[in-house]
Each structure stands twice: as structure tokens, then as C-alpha cells.
C-alpha positions in Angstrom: -32.9 162.6 38.8 -31.9 161.9 42.4 -30.0 159.0 43.7 -30.5 157.2 47.1 -27.5 156.3 49.4 -27.6 152.8 47.8 -27.8 153.6 44.1 -24.2 152.3 43.5 -25.1 149.0 45.2 -28.0 148.5 42.8 -25.9 149.3 39.8 -23.2 146.8 41.0 -25.9 144.2 41.3 -26.9 144.9 37.7 -30.4 146.0 38.7 -32.8 147.2 36.1 -33.0 150.9 37.0 -35.8 153.5 36.2 -37.0 156.8 37.4 -39.6 156.7 40.1 -40.9 159.8 42.0 -37.8 161.7 40.8 -35.3 159.0 42.0 -33.2 156.5 40.1 -34.6 153.3 41.6 -34.2 149.6 41.1 -37.2 147.9 39.4 -35.8 144.4 39.5 -32.6 142.4 39.8 -33.3 138.8 38.9 -36.9 139.3 37.8 -40.1 140.3 39.4 -41.6 136.8 39.7 -38.5 135.3 41.4 -38.1 138.3 43.7 -41.8 138.2 44.6 -41.6 134.5 45.6 -38.4 135.1 47.5 -40.2 137.6 49.8 -43.3 135.4 50.2 -41.3 132.3 51.2 -38.0 133.6 52.6 -36.7 137.2 52.8 -35.7 140.2 50.7 -34.4 143.7 51.2 -35.8 146.8 49.4 -34.3 150.2 49.1 -37.1 152.7 49.8 -34.9 155.6 50.8 -36.9 157.8 48.4 -39.7 158.1 51.0 -40.0 161.3 52.9 -39.7 161.8 56.7 -40.8 164.8 58.8 -40.2 165.4 62.5 -43.0 167.1 64.3 -41.8 168.3 67.8 -43.3 170.6 70.3 -45.8 171.2 73.1 -48.7 170.9 70.6 -47.2 168.4 68.2 -50.1 166.0 68.9 -52.7 168.7 68.4 -51.2 169.6 64.9 -51.2 165.9 63.8 -54.7 165.4 65.1 -55.8 168.3 63.0 -54.2 167.4 59.7 -54.6 163.6 59.8 -57.7 161.3 59.8 -56.7 158.8 62.4 -56.6 159.3 66.2 -53.0 160.0 67.1 -53.9 160.4 70.8 -54.1 156.6 70.9 -50.4 156.3 70.2 -47.9 155.4 73.0 -44.2 155.9 72.6 -43.0 153.1 70.3 -46.3 152.9 68.4 -46.9 153.5 64.7 -50.1 154.3 62.9 -51.4 154.3 59.4 -53.3 157.4 58.5 -54.0 159.9 55.7 -54.0 163.7 55.2 -57.5 164.7 54.1 -58.2 167.8 52.1 -61.1 170.1 52.8 -63.3 168.2 50.4 -62.5 164.8 51.9 -60.0 163.8 49.3 -56.7 162.3 50.2 -53.6 164.5 49.9 -51.4 161.5 50.9 -51.4 158.4 53.0 -48.7 158.2 55.6 -47.3 156.6 58.7 -47.2 158.4 62.1 -44.6 157.3 64.6 -44.7 158.4 68.3 -41.1 159.0 69.1 -39.3 158.8 72.5 -39.1 162.1 74.3 -35.5 161.9 75.5 -34.5 164.7 73.1 -37.5 166.9 73.9 -37.9 169.8 76.3 -40.3 169.5 79.2 -43.9 169.2 78.0 -42.9 168.5 74.4 -43.9 165.5 72.3 -42.2 164.2 69.2 -43.5 162.3 66.1 -42.1 161.2 62.8 -44.3 161.3 59.7 -43.4 159.1 56.7 -44.8 160.2 53.4 -44.8 159.2 49.8 -41.8 160.3 47.8 -43.9 162.0 45.1 -45.7 164.0 47.7 -42.9 165.3 49.9 -43.1 168.9 48.9 -46.9 168.9 48.7 -47.3 167.4 52.1 -44.7 169.6 53.7 -46.4 172.7 52.3 -49.8 171.5 53.4 -48.8 170.7 57.0 -46.7 173.9 57.3 -49.7 175.9 56.1 -51.8 174.6 58.9 -49.2 174.8 61.6 -50.8 177.3 63.9 -49.6 175.4 66.9 -46.7 175.6 69.3 -44.8 173.1 67.2 -41.9 173.0 64.8 -41.5 170.9 61.7 -38.2 169.5 60.5 -37.8 167.9 57.1 -35.2 165.1 57.4 -36.1 163.5 54.1 -32.8 164.4 52.3 -30.6 163.0 55.1 -32.6 159.9 56.0 -32.4 156.5 54.4 -34.8 153.6 54.6 -34.7 149.9 53.8 -37.5 147.3 54.2 -36.4 143.8 55.0 -39.5 141.6 54.3 -40.4 138.0 54.5 -41.3 135.2 56.9 -37.7 134.3 57.7 -36.4 137.8 58.3 -36.3 137.7 62.1 -34.1 134.6 62.1 -31.8 136.0 59.4 -31.1 139.5 60.7 -31.4 138.9 64.5 -27.6 138.6 64.8 -27.3 142.3 63.6 -29.1 143.8 66.6 -29.4 143.5 70.4 -33.1 144.3 70.1 -35.3 141.2 70.3 -37.0 141.4 66.9 -39.7 138.8 67.7 -40.9 141.0 70.5 -41.5 144.0 68.2 -45.3 143.8 67.5 -46.9 144.8 64.3 -47.1 148.6 64.0 -44.5 149.1 66.8 -40.9 150.1 66.7 -37.8 150.4 68.8 -34.7 152.6 68.7 -31.7 150.3 68.8 -28.3 149.4 67.3 -28.3 147.6 64.0 -25.4 146.4 61.9 -23.1 148.4 64.2 -25.0 151.6 63.7 -26.5 153.2 66.8 -30.0 154.7 67.4 -31.6 153.5 64.2 -35.4 152.9 64.1 -36.4 149.3 63.6 -40.1 149.3 62.7 -42.6 146.4 62.1 -45.0 148.0 59.6 -44.4 146.7 56.1 -46.1 146.9 52.7 -45.9 143.3 51.5 -48.0 141.3 54.0 -45.0 139.0 54.4 -43.8 140.3 57.8 -40.5 141.9 58.5 -39.0 145.2 59.4 -38.1 148.7 58.2 -34.8 150.3 59.2 -34.6 154.1 59.3 -31.1 155.6 59.6 -28.9 158.4 58.4 -27.8 158.3 54.8 -24.2 157.6 55.7 -25.3 154.5 57.7 -27.4 153.0 54.9 -24.5 151.4 52.9 -23.2 149.7 56.0 -26.7 148.4 56.9 -27.3 147.2 53.3 -24.0 145.4 53.1 -24.4 143.7 56.5 -27.9 142.5 55.7 -26.7 141.1 52.3 -23.7 139.5 54.0 -25.6 137.6 56.6 -28.7 137.1 54.4 -27.4 135.9 51.1 -26.2 132.5 52.4 -29.7 132.0 53.7 -31.5 132.9 50.5 -32.2 136.6 51.1 -32.2 138.7 47.9 -32.2 142.3 46.9 -35.8 143.1 45.7 -36.9 145.9 43.4 -40.0 148.1 43.2 -41.6 145.8 40.6 -42.1 143.0 43.2 -43.0 145.5 45.9 -46.0 146.5 43.7 -47.1 142.9 43.1 -46.7 142.1 46.8 -48.7 145.1 48.0 -51.4 144.5 45.5 -51.9 140.9 46.5 -52.7 142.3 50.0 -55.0 145.0 48.6 -52.8 147.8 50.0 -53.5 151.2 48.3 -50.9 152.9 46.2 -51.1 156.7 46.2 -51.7 158.1 42.7 -53.3 154.9 41.6 -55.9 153.8 44.1 -56.2 157.0 46.2 -55.6 160.6 45.4 -57.0 164.1 46.0 -60.4 163.2 44.4 -61.0 160.0 46.4 -62.1 159.8 50.0 -60.8 157.3 52.5 -64.4 156.0 52.9 -64.6 155.3 49.2 -61.2 153.6 49.3 -62.2 151.2 52.1 -60.1 153.2 54.6 -62.9 154.1 57.0 -60.9 152.3 59.7 -58.3 155.1 59.7 -61.0 157.8 59.6 -62.0 158.6 63.1 -65.0 160.8 62.8 -65.5 160.7 66.6 -62.4 162.7 67.4 -62.3 166.5 67.6 -62.3 168.7 64.6 -59.8 167.8 61.8 -59.5 168.9 58.2 -62.2 167.4 56.0 -64.2 166.1 59.0 -67.4 167.9 58.1 -67.3 166.6 54.5 -66.4 163.1 55.5 -69.1 163.0 58.2 -71.7 164.1 55.6 -70.5 161.4 53.2 -70.7 158.8 56.0 -74.3 159.9 56.7 -75.6 160.0 53.1 -73.5 157.0 52.0 -70.9 156.7 49.2 -71.8 156.2 45.6 -68.5 154.5 44.5 -66.2 152.1 46.1 -62.8 150.6 45.6 -63.5 147.0 44.8 -61.2 144.0 44.3 -61.5 141.7 41.3 -59.9 138.6 39.7 -59.7 138.0 35.9 -60.8 134.8 34.3 -58.1 135.1 31.7 -54.4 135.9 32.4 -54.3 139.2 30.5 -53.4 142.0 33.0 -55.8 144.8 33.7 -53.9 148.2 33.7 -54.4 151.5 35.4 -57.3 153.5 33.9 -58.8 150.6 31.9 -62.5 151.1 31.7 -64.9 148.8 33.6 -68.4 147.8 32.3 -71.4 146.0 33.6 -73.0 143.0 31.9 -75.2 145.4 29.8 -72.0 147.1 28.4 -72.6 150.3 30.5 -69.4 152.0 31.6 -69.4 151.9 35.4 -65.8 152.8 36.5 -62.1 152.3 35.9 -59.2 150.1 37.0 -56.8 151.8 39.5 -54.2 149.0 39.9 -53.7 145.6 38.2 -51.1 142.9 37.9 -50.5 139.3 37.4 -50.3 137.7 40.9 -47.3 135.3 41.1 -48.8 133.7 44.3 -52.2 133.1 42.8 -51.2 132.5 39.2 -53.9 134.8 38.0 -54.5 138.5 37.1 -56.0 140.7 39.8 -56.9 144.3 40.2 -58.7 147.1 42.0 -61.3 149.4 40.5 -63.7 152.2 41.5 -67.2 151.1 40.7 -70.8 151.9 42.0 -71.3 150.6 45.5 -74.3 148.4 44.4 -72.0 146.6 41.9 -69.1 146.0 44.5 -70.6 142.8 45.8 -68.5 139.7 46.1 -69.3 137.3 43.3 -70.6 140.0 40.9 -69.3 139.8 37.4 -67.9 142.9 35.6 -66.1 143.4 32.3 -62.7 145.0 31.8 -62.0 146.8 28.5 -58.8 145.3 27.2 -58.8 147.4 24.0 -59.9 144.8 21.5 -62.6 143.2 23.6 -64.3 143.2 27.0 -63.0 140.4 29.3 -64.9 139.0 32.3 -63.8 139.6 35.9 -65.3 138.7 39.3 -65.6 140.9 42.4 -63.8 139.3 45.4 -62.8 140.0 49.0 -59.5 141.3 50.2 -56.7 140.4 50.6 -56.3 138.5 47.3 -53.5 136.4 48.9 -54.3 134.8 52.3 -51.1 133.4 53.8 
């Protein structure tokens, strides 16, 4: 099991640790509910250094990324970030990822540079897939092992950490980033993407810089209520927003159209892997859809619980479920037939001993 550059910090804080994607990661420190509410109302810092990062650099870097991803990377200006996915040839999702259009100060003439941020469990799979399709004048550099990442999330983050950087944090728009100093470390990436719906930033830096960054954020943040947050609250926060989790809500057998990710699937752009299959699916229509639901009782629906209609016919399965601290009710996502995925429709979740009622709703669950 691998450690992140911050594992000793988590142990010192007496975090509950567990294996996640091959890494020894903090699940919670003071408890998921308290950490969740801290991020929703104030600020928290997450260690997400297990994520993978690839640099794509060369004269045809854009062409390679256009070919392997579903979104239109040609729309990105330097300093922009983009949510996208890697489709397979059958329209399934190899991974979802972020694409960053990097500055070109370290590029040779005519070159472009990008950073891809991928899920920890898919680093090797993604690297092999992209490398396999790199028939372009472009080189790939896997910087995952040397790159750390923290997410500092919450409505009060800008005010709390502004003193740590000369960059004007409030001028960094959503899905934009800057390279700047932070906590005395030079040339780190400060990005406004996020996975919580609470606002905030992500800081990418070399592994040896991460303990400095973590300590400084804790130092300036603790007196103002900032807390260290584990992956448990990260999951409840992202699910309240309806954000997909790879391996649960999306995988190699689900298409972005079925997952409600048609907005990152640009069928109008030139050829990309899976385009023909996805175009056909768009034309004939999807048969199943990822739908959001709320439970009438507080019991929590879990991954792979069966879903039934009112006539007790099995119609699908739960992909993610949790008890929402913000809403004080159980919520979940499930793949069900399109005709059933209508807001207000009632479905039944198999909880083992009995079928419990749930109601289809719109996303996000939590509306700030």
C-alpha cells in the first residue's frame, strides 16, 4: 500500500485510515458529518495526492487529446480546465478526467502543453490507453509519482488562504487556474475546479512541497475553523451535488449519454474514439439512464442494491447512496429505464428484508 506525501500528517491527527485505490488514505478525522458540515459552511482541506497526473506536450498534443477524449479541447485557452472522459470503442467510459491547458513557456516553438488529471485507480489503465493511441507528434510524461494535490474547499476558503499567495484568488473563475506562489512554494498550480459544490481551490505541487503547503494551510486556517477532511465526507459532498464517481456511477460499460454527461460529449467535433457508437446511441436513444432519488426512510441505499418498480419488477440497480447531512435524508443514484427516470416517479429499493419506497428527483440534491 502506497503513502502520500502527507500520510504522517494524517496519522498525527489520528485520522481513521484505510486503503483506497492502493493508497493509505484518511477516511475521517472528527467524523464524516462534522467534516461535511465544515466544508459546506466554512472550509476544509483534503489530501487527494493519490490522483494521477500526465503531461501531454508536443506539436500535436491537442490533436491527441481531441482523439482520446469526448469533450472539445480546442475550446481551451491557456489557463482553462475542462471536465471530460476517455471513451472506449463501444462508447463506455475508461475514465473521467480533467484537462488543463498549460502555459507554453517551457515548450519549443509550435508546441502545446496539457495536464490530464485521472483517477487513482485508473492511472496505469489510462496511461496504457493513451500511449497506445499516441500516433501523434507528442510525448507523454507520467508525473503522478512526484506530484501531490490538496483540495481546499468551502465558501470561506478565499478569505482564509488569500494571505498565502500573491494570486488574486477571487479572480480565478470556475474551471480556470493560475501558476503562482503558494505558502512560499513557487510555480504551483492553483485551480478552481472542485468536487464538493462548496467552492474553493486545488493546489498541485511537487511531493516535497506538499507538507509545507498542508502545514501552512492548517496554520492559517485552524483559528478560522478550517479542518482536515477525509474521503468519507468527500463522498457525501460529491453525491449531494450528483457528481459521478468512477467505478460506481460510471465505468467501461456505461456511456456518457446514459450517465447524464452528454454535455461533455461533443459529437460535432472531428473523429474521436467511440464517436460512431455514441452518435448511433444519440440517434436511436438510450434505454437506461442514471437517475437521482431520495428515500422516504433514513436507511441508506448501497452500491448494487436492486431497484424495482411498483409492480415488483426489477428495473435496475443503485450505483451510489448515502445519508445526506445537508438534507437530513438518504439519497442515491441508480441506472433505471429512461421511461422510469421521470421526476416524481416512485421506485422501490431492495434493502434485503423489504422493499422501501424512493422518489425520482432532479439534480443536484443539495442546492446552495
